[in-house]
C-alpha positions as CSV (number, residue, x, y, z in Angstrom):
1,X,0.5,0.4,-0.5
2,X,1.4,3.8,-1.3
3,X,1.7,6.1,2.0
4,X,-0.9,8.3,2.3
5,X,-2.7,10.5,4.2
6,X,-6.0,9.5,6.0
7,X,-9.1,11.7,7.2
8,X,-11.4,10.4,9.9
9,X,-13.5,9.5,7.8
10,X,-12.1,7.1,6.1
11,X,-10.1,5.8,8.7
12,X,-13.0,5.0,11.2
13,X,-14.2,2.9,7.3
14,X,-10.3,0.9,8.0
15,X,-10.9,0.1,10.9
16,X,-15.2,-0.1,10.7
17,X,-15.4,2.3,13.3
18,X,-17.9,4.7,13.9
19,X,-16.5,8.6,13.9
20,X,-17.7,8.9,17.0
21,X,-16.8,5.8,18.7
22,X,-12.9,7.1,17.8
23,X,-13.3,10.4,19.2
24,X,-14.6,9.3,22.2
25,X,-11.0,6.2,22.4
26,X,-9.7,9.9,21.2
27,X,-10.5,12.0,24.4
28,X,-10.1,8.8,26.8
29,X,-6.5,8.5,26.3
30,X,-5.5,12.1,25.7
31,X,-6.7,11.6,30.0
32,X,-4.8,8.8,29.9
33,X,-1.6,9.9,32.7
34,X,0.6,7.3,30.0
35,X,-1.7,9.1,26.7
36,X,-1.3,5.0,25.7
37,X,-5.1,4.4,24.0
38,X,-6.6,1.5,21.6
39,X,-6.1,3.7,18.3
40,X,-3.4,4.6,17.1
41,X,-2.9,8.0,17.4
42,X,-3.2,10.8,15.1
43,X,-1.4,13.8,13.8
44,X,-2.7,17.8,13.9
45,X,-3.3,18.2,9.5
46,X,-4.7,22.5,9.5
47,X,-8.1,21.6,11.9
48,X,-8.3,18.1,11.1
49,X,-7.5,14.2,12.6
50,X,-5.5,12.2,10.4
51,X,-3.1,9.2,9.7
52,X,-0.9,8.4,7.2
53,X,-1.7,4.6,6.6
54,X,1.9,3.6,7.2
55,X,0.7,4.2,10.6
56,X,-2.3,2.4,10.2
57,X,-1.1,-0.5,9.0
58,X,1.5,-0.7,11.5
59,X,-0.8,-0.8,14.4
60,X,-3.0,-3.5,12.6
61,X,-0.4,-5.8,12.4
62,X,1.2,-5.0,16.7
63,X,-2.4,-6.2,17.2
64,X,-2.7,-9.1,15.0
65,X,1.1,-10.7,17.3
66,X,-0.2,-9.4,20.0
67,X,-3.8,-11.2,19.5
68,X,-1.6,-14.6,18.4
69,X,0.4,-14.6,21.8
70,X,3.1,-12.3,20.4
71,X,5.4,-10.6,23.1
72,X,6.9,-8.3,20.9
73,X,9.3,-7.7,24.3
74,X,11.4,-10.9,24.5
75,X,10.0,-12.0,20.4
76,X,8.8,-14.9,20.8
77,X,5.2,-16.3,21.0
78,X,3.9,-17.3,24.6
79,X,1.8,-19.9,25.6
80,X,-1.2,-17.9,26.8
81,X,-1.9,-14.6,25.3
82,X,-3.0,-13.4,28.3
83,X,0.0,-13.6,30.1
84,X,3.7,-13.1,29.6
85,X,6.9,-14.5,29.5
């Protein structure tokens, strides 16, 4: 996929979420002390929220690895995806 900028409407289509849920997730993650949310962090392009396709794909690949139990810190598969190590 060629790297390009995606705005919130297309981001929602890719992620299968509503704009309301995306904005809610982003608002909650900005209120957390660690700033880590459940979606890739957007950047501002003018007044619009934007992501690059590379950011989205990297996020989805990371989530896929987590789902199958890959521990990126140890670079190995875990026996139980819920428990690391």
